[in-house]
Every structure is written in C-alpha cells, then in structure tokens.
C-alpha positions, 0 to 999 in steps of 0.5 A, a space after each residue: 615616570 620614573 623607573 622601577 627600583 632595581 630595573 636597568 636603564 636601557 630596559 626601561 626606554 629612552 636611547 644611548 647616545 653616541 660617545 662623542 656626543 656625550 662627551 666620550 673622546 675618540 680612539 685614534 686609528 693607527 697606520 700601518 708601515 709598509 711590509 718590505 716583501 711588497 716592495 720586493 714583489 712588485 719590483 720583480 713584476 716590473 723587471 718580469 714584464 720588462 724581460 718580457 717586452 725585451 725578449 718579445 721584441 729581440 724575438 720580433 727582430 729576430 724573425 723579420 731578419 731572419 725572414 728576409 734572409 729567407 726571401 732573399 735566398 728563395 728570390 736567388 734560389 728561384 732565379 737558379 733553378 729557372 735558369 737551370 730549367 732554361 738551359 735544361 729546356 735548351 738541351 732538350 730542345 736541340 738533342 730532340 732536333 738532332 735525334 729527328 735528323 738521325 731517325 729521318 737519315 736514309 744514308 743516302 748523303 750523309 757521311 757514317 762517321 758525322 752520324 755516329 758522332 752525332 748519335 754519341 753526343 745526343 745520347 750524352 746530352 739526353 743523361 745531363 738533361 734527364 739529370 738536370 730536369 730532375 734536380 730543377 723538379 723541385 717545390 721552394 719551401 715558403 715561409 710559415 706565418 709569423 708566430 705570435 710568442 717570443 719563444 715560437 719567433 726564436 724557433 721560427 727564425 732558427 728554422 728560416 736561417 736553416 732553410 736559407 742557408 740550404 737554398 743558398 747551398 742548392 743555388 750553388 749546385 744549381 749555378 755550376 750545372 748550368 755551365 755544362 748544359 750550355 756546353 753540351 747544347 754547344 757540342 750538339 748544335 756542332 755536331 748536327 750543323 757537321 752532320 748536316 754539312 756532310 749531307 750537304 757535301 755529299 749532294 756534289 758526288 751525288 750528282 756526278 755518280 748519277 750525271 745521266 739525271 735530268 737537269 731539273 732534278 739536279 738544279 733541285 738537288 743543288 737548291 735543297 743542298 743550298 739550303 742545308 748547308 746555309 743552316 746555323 742553328 738546329 730547328 725544325 725548318 733544318 729538319 724540313 730541309 734536311 729531309 727535303 734534301 734526301 727526296 731531292 737525292 731520290 729523285 735524282 736516283 728516279 730521274 736517271 733511271 728513267 734516262 736510261 731506260 729511254 737510251 736502253 738498247 744497243 745505241 745506250 753505250 755509244 750514247 753515254 760515251 757521246 754524252 761523257 765526251 760533251 760534257 768534257 767540253 763544257 765543265 761547270 754546265 749542267 747538260 741533259 741529253 735527248 736522243 731521236 731518229 730525227 734531229 733538226 730535219 737530219 739523222 737519215 741516210 748518215 746524216 746527223 741532226 742536233 739541237 741545243 736549248 740553253 738558258 741564260 739564267 742560273 745555273 748554267 743549263 742546256 738541252 742537246 739533242 741529238 740523232 742516233 746517228 751521231 751514237 751510231 758513227 761514234 767515235 768519228 770525227 764527224 760526230 766529235 765535231 758536230 757534237 762540239 758545235 751543239 756545246 758551243 752553244 750551250 757553254 754561251 751560256 758562260 760568255 753571253 757577252 762574247 757573241 751577237 746573239 741577236 740573230 740566228 746566222 750570228 748564233 750559229 756562226 758563234 757555236 762553229 767558232 767555237 768548236 774550230 777553236 776547240 780543234 774541231 775542223 771536220 766540216 760537221 763542226 757548222 762550218 757545211 751548214 752555216 759557213 765558215 765564221 768570222 775570225 773574231 768569233 773564233 779568237 773570241 771562243 778561246 775566252 769561253 771555256 
C-alpha cells in the first residue's frame, strides 16, 4: 500500500528501528576525572576514625590503671581502718574493765593514790578511744561502673586517682593513730594492775589489823589476795577476783567482830593479851583462840587447861583452846608456861620432822621441850602433867622457831 501524499511516514504505520541497527554509529561516553576534594574527605574520615580509636584505647588503658591504683589504695585503707578500729576496741575493752574495778572498789584494801592514777588514765583513754572510733566510722568509696566513651573515661580516671590520693592520706593518718592507742592501752593495763597489786598487798596489813578473825576467814583473804596478785591482764576474771578479795576482807571484819563478841566481858583484855603473847612465840603460824570455863578437864579451882588442834597442810595454822583461868591468872609465869606448851604444839607444823609424832606421849614431850627451850621453866610448861622431856627434844626445839 502506498502512503498518502503529504502524510508523515510515522503516522502512516510501521516502526522506527534502533539507530545501530539501521547503521548509525553509537556515541562514546566520556569518563569523569576524580575530584581532589573527595580524597581529602576520605583521608580526613580515616584520620578521624583512627584518632577516636586511639583516644578510646588510651582512655580505656588510663581508666584501668586508675582503677587498679584506686583498688590498691582502697585495700590499704581497709586494712588501716580495721587496725584502727581493732586498736580502739582493745583500748575500750581495757578501759571498760578498769572502770569496773574503780566502780566496784569499796576502799577497804586499795591504795587511794593508785586508784586516783587509774582513774586519770581511764579518763584519758576514753577520750582517745572516742575520737579514734569516730574517725574509724567511715564508709570507704567504691569505684563506679566503667564508662563507655573516651570523654567519660578520662574524667572517671581522674576522679579515681583523686580518690586514691585521698585514701592514701587517710591511711597515713589512721596508721599514725594506732601507736598512741596501743600506748594508752598499755598505760591502762599498767595502772590497773598497779591498782590491783595495791589491794593484794594491802591484804597483809588488813590481816594484821584484824588479828582476832577466825582462821578460815584469814585463809580466804590470803587465797583471794593470791588470785588478785597473779593477775597479768585486765579482764572480767580480774574484776571478779577483785570483788572476791573485797568480799573476803569484809568477812574478816565480820569474823573478828564475832570472835570479839564471844570474848567480851571482864576477861576480854587479859584474853587478848594472852593471844598476842602466843602469836609472838609462833610467827608465821595462823592462830585462832577459843575460850571456855573447862578445857581438857581443867580450869576449876585454880587449875588451867589447854588444847591445841593443828593441821600439817598449808597454811601453817592451829586452833588453841584455853580455860578462862589462864586469863584470870595472867600474867603469872604458870599461865605463860602453859600457853608456851600449847604454842609448842601449834608451831610443830613448821617442823614436822623434828620429833616423833606417832604417839601422844611423844607429842606432849615435844610441846614441853619446846616450852623449856623457849625459857619457860614453870612446871605448867608440861613437866607436871607429862614429865620431863628427853634432852634430844629440847635440843631439836631450838631449830623450830
């Protein structure tokens, strides 16, 4: 079919082929040259990333070092504050025991000067302990969680180093306090033991001042004084021992009052003189006296009777019973001779091997020999009742004093 005249081909029908098909050569694409700004940007980005990485690494390492330094300082601080608190506790414990001693003291045995010294030391120790305890009552800081970013890590590391320096400074202060607390504790111990020693030493003078007390009360006092004098440290047992010593001293007073009451009456003065005389003949032997109208079947019609009971065990002790007539006839030679005979029995506890104690006769001969050896020649020395003793007993008696 032919196209109408004057009409465009494309509107008429058919299709248009690609140019390379119809023989038309394709055009070449030109390559763009790289721009210099792109490379600079890439380089800057790489450098920025490297810098951030380096900063992050440096910050991490710095923080780790700071944290290790802080942990070490905190461990040292924990040791120091524990030592400070322990020293404070020890001082408070010693001061507490010393204060109990002061509070329980009745003044019956202790030396006032020693008590005053202990009180001053305890007061000073109390002030030191209170101050130290306040300084030891501190909560040690802990490190916070590790931050993530380098700008946070640098600041946190600086803060940890500052805390570590502050802890090191506290360690120096705490460690410097410990020797003072230790010295204060030693001073309390020394003053406390000195106070106790004064009470134990005072027991001997107290005994001498209450000589008429019964033997059992005296022995209890001596035992209690021995317990106190053996104290090496201040503890609750020390307080209990001190209280027991004072109780024993109080019982000595009660016992003496009972003994004196039993000896009350017209003969009391003479009885006490007789007792003092007997004690002068047997130093170191604890003597107790009982008085009755009749002793050992004697005491009436001008006669005199005596009876002695002694113990071979410690301490050297005896009980001498005398008839009232001994005091009534005092200070006659016959009264002194009879008392010397009874003391001869009592003092035998100091020289058990000096004679044969297996028979009553030898026992009485010994007491008679001892009275003779002491210069009491009146027949009331035992010669009238038991006969003259062998010379060997008299000679042996000189070594028993």
